[in-house]
BADRENDREN-47094 format. One record per residue: x, y, z of N, C-alpha, C in turn. Coordinates in steps of 0.2 Angstrom, whole numbers, plus 5000, padded with zeros to 4 digits. Layout:
REM residues N
XYZXYZXYZ/...
//
This chain:
REM residues 253
500449945000500050005000500450065000/500250124997500650184996500250245000/500650295000500350355003500050394997/499450424998499150464992498950524995/498950584991498750644992498250664986/497650684989497150714984497150784984/497150814978497150894978496550904974/496150954976495450974973495251044975/494751064972494451134973493851114978/493451164980492951154985492351124981/492251134975491651104971491751024970/492351004972492450924971492550894978/492450934984492550904990492150844992/491550834989491150774991491450714987/491650724981491950664977492650644981/493050704983493650684986493550644993/493050664997492950635003492750555002/492350544996492150474995492750434993/493250464989493850434987494250414993/494350464998494650455004494450395008/493750385009493550335012493650265009/493550265002493650204999494450184998/494850224998495550214997495850195004/495550225009495850205016495550135018/494950115015494750045016495249995013/495550015008496049975005496749975008/496850005014497450005017497950065015/497650115011498150165009498050225014/498650265014498650325018498450385014/497950415015497650465011497650535015/497850585011497850655014497450695009/497050735011496650785007496850855007/496950885002497150955001496650994997/496351035000495751074997495851144998/495751184992495751254993496451284993/496551344995497151384995497751354999/497551315004498051285008498551235004/498351224998498751184994499451214992/499451284993500151314992500651294997/500351285003500851265009500951195008/500551155006500651085006501051065000/501151114995501551094989502251094991/502451144995503151144997503351085001/502951065005503051015010503050945006/502650935001502550874998503150854993/503550904992504150894987504550834989/504650824995505150774997504750704999/504050704999503650645001503550594995/503650534996503550484991502850464991/502450504988501750484988501450494981/500850464979500450474973500050534974/499950574969499550634969498950624964/498350634967497750624963497450694963/497450724957497150794955496450784952/495950814955495250814952495150874949/495050864942494850924938494150934937/493850974942493150984942493051054938/492451074937492251134933492651194935/492851204941493151264944493951254944/494151194944494851174945495351214940/495151214933495651234929495851314930/495351344933495451424934495851434940/496051394945496351404951497151394950/497451444952498151444952498551394956/498251374961498651324965498551254962/497951244958497951184955498451174949/498451234945498951234940499651224943/499851254949500451244952500651174953/500151144956500251074958500351034951/499951044946500051004940500751014937/501051074937501651084934502251064938/502151064945502751044949502750974952/502150934951502150864953502550824948/502750774951503150724947502650684942/502750694935502250654931502250584932/502750554935502750474936502250464942/502150514946501750504952501050534951/500850564946500250604945499750564942/499150574945498550534943497950594942/497750604936497250654935496550624934/496050654937495350624936494950684934/494550674928494250734925493450724927/493250774931492550774932492150824927/492550864923492250904918492750914913/492650934907493150944902493551014904/494151014901494551074902495151064906/495351004906496050994910496551024906/497051054910497551094906498051054903/498451074898498951034894499551044898/499750984901500450984904500850924902/501450914904501850854902501650804907/501250754904500950694908501150634904/501250584908501450514905500850464905/500250484908499650444907499050484906/498650464902498050504900497550524906/497150574906496750584911496150534911/495950514917495450464918494750504919/494350474914493650504914493250484920/493050534924492750524931492150554932/491850584926491250624927490650584929/490550514927490050474929490050434935/490650444939490750404945490350434950/489950394954489550414960489750374966/490350354967490550324973490550254974/490350224968490350144968491050114967/491150054970491750024969491649974963/492049984958491949944952491749994946/491749964940491550004934492250024931/492150054925492750074921493150134924/492850184927493150234930493650214936/493250174941493650144947494250094945/494050054940494650004938495150044935/495050104931495650134928496050174933/495650194939496050224944496450174948/496250114949496650064952497250044948/497150034941497650024937498250074937/498050134938498550194938498850194945/498550174950498850174957499350114957/499150054954499650004954500250024950/500250054945500750084941501250124945/500950174949501350214953501650184959/501250134962501550094968502150054966/502150034960502749994957503350044957/503250104956503850154955504050174962/503550174967503750204973503950154978/503650094978503850044983504550014980/505050004985505649974983505549894981/505949874976505849804975506149764981/505749704982505949664988506649624986/507049624991507749584990507649514988/508049484984507949414982508049374988/507749314988507849274994508549244994/508749235000509449215001509549144998/509049104999509149034996509149034989/508749074986508849084978509449104976/509749154980510449184978510949124979/510949084984511349034985511348974980/510648964978510548914973510848934966/510749004965511049024958511749024958/512049044964512849034964513048964963/512748924966512948854966512848824959/512348844955512248824948512748854944/512948924945513448954941514148914942/514248894949514948854950514948794946/514348754946514348694943514348704935/514048754933514148764925514848784924/515248824928515948834926516348774927/516248734932516648674933516548624927/515848614925515748574919516048594913/516048664912516448684906517148674906/517448684912518148674913518348604912/517948554914518148484913518048464906/517548494902517448474895518048504891/518248564893518848594890519448554891/519548524897520148484898520148424894/519548394893519548334889519648344882/519348404880519448414873520148434871/520548464876521248474874521648414875/521448364880521948304881521848254876/521248254873521148194868521548204862/521548264859522048274853522748264854/522948284861523648274862523848204863/523348164866523448084866523448054859/523048074855522948054848523648064845/523848134845524448154842525048114844/525048104851525648064854525647994852/525047964851525047894849525247884841/525047934837525147924830525847954828/526147994832526848024830527347974830/527747974825528347924825528847944830/529147894832529747904837530447914833/530847944835531547964832532047934836/532447884833533047854836533647884833/534147894837534847924835535147874829/535347914824535547874818536347864819/536447804817537147774818537447764811/538047794809538347794802538647724801/538847694807539247624807538747574805/538147574808537647514806537147534802/537047604801536547624796535847624799/535747614806535147604809534947674813/534347694812534147754816533647794812/533447844814532947894811532247884814/531747904810531047894812530847824812/530547804817530347734818529547744820/529147704817528447704819528247634822/528047634828527947574832527247554830/527147494828526447464827526347414832/525747414835525547364840525447294836/525747244838525647174834524947154836/524747104831524047084832523947034838/523447024840523246984846523446914844/523646874849523746804848523146764846/522546784849521946754847521846764839/522046814836521946824829522346784825/522946764827523446724824523346644824/523246624831523146554832522446544834/522146504830521446494831521346414833/521246404839521246334841520546304839/520646244835520046204833519646184838/519046174837518546154842518546074841/518746034846518745964846518045934847/517845884843517145854844517145824850/516545824853516445784859516345714858/516645674862516545594861515945574866/515845614870515245594875514645614873/514245574871513545594869513145624875/512745664873512345694879511845644881/511745654887511245604890510545624888/510145574886509445594884509045594890/508645634890508245644896507745584897/507745554902507345494903506645514907/506145484904505545504907505445474914/505245504919505245484926504645444927/504645384930504045344931503545384935/502945364933502445394937502345354943/502345394949502145354955501445354957/501045374952500345374954500045314951/500345284945500045224942500245164945/500145144951500345084955499745044957/499844984958499244944961499144954968/498544954970498444974977498744914982/498944934987499244894992498744844995/498844774995498444724998498844695003/498644695009499044655014499044585014/499544545015499544475015499044435020/498844385018498344345022498744285025/498644285032499044235036498444185039/498644115038498144065041498544015045/498243975049498543925052498643865048/499143825048499243765044498743715046/498543675041498043625042498443565045/498043515046498243455049498743415045/498543405038498943375033499543405032/499543475032500243515031500643495037/500343495043500843475049501143405049/500643365046500943295046501443285040/501443325035501943325030502543355032/502543405036503143435039503543395043/503143345047503543305052503643235048/503543225042503643165038504443155037/504743105040505443095039505643075032/505243055028505443035021505343095017/505143155019505043205015505643235012/506243235016506843255013507143215008/507043145008507243105003506843114997/506243124997505843134991506043194988/506243244992506543314989507143304985/507643254988508243244985508243204980/507743164978507743114973507843144966/508243124962508243154955507643144951/507643194947507043194943507143144937/506643114934506743064929506443094923/
//
């Protein structure tokens, strides 16, 4: 919210008082300057950071204190409301707001235009809030990471050509006139032993085991317990017969 000063003539006092009540309800600090006392308030208001609302009523363009306020007020902080035609031609940055049909209601084209102009002035008067400390720290950390990443990429870009150049550059050995050996020598890495000697794959003599079907344990005969009985009289007599062993040992014919 900002400080607001309303400057008007006596024929616009009623409209100015309605503006004071509505703007104070929106948490603004409003001061009303009406009549010739505006001369005294003009000198004191030079150093105040406040928005200036001037009401151009039918009698306002003919008053010298109204013209003095219009000429000396900062155009960036000046808001002009026209209750009648005849606003003076001064250096202004925003057009005059048509306020002739306003009757104290909140809303409508005139009230919305006044609020838009107040928001524009408040952005100029109120200092910008400082950036959050955590946002500044995060921005600094992001900058350091970006610089570190660029430095690492630069090192890799420089080291790779150097390594490639060192790998492809031929070596120079001292030349000997006696043996005729020396000069530039290019070292070539020999091929791998796997590329020269290829071991044949021996056929396997062991045939793979064929999978055997597992017997099913469910297809079995049901279990039947053995039947036991007592030997009969003839079987007992046969077992005690002494000639039974001879009959068993007799050869078959």
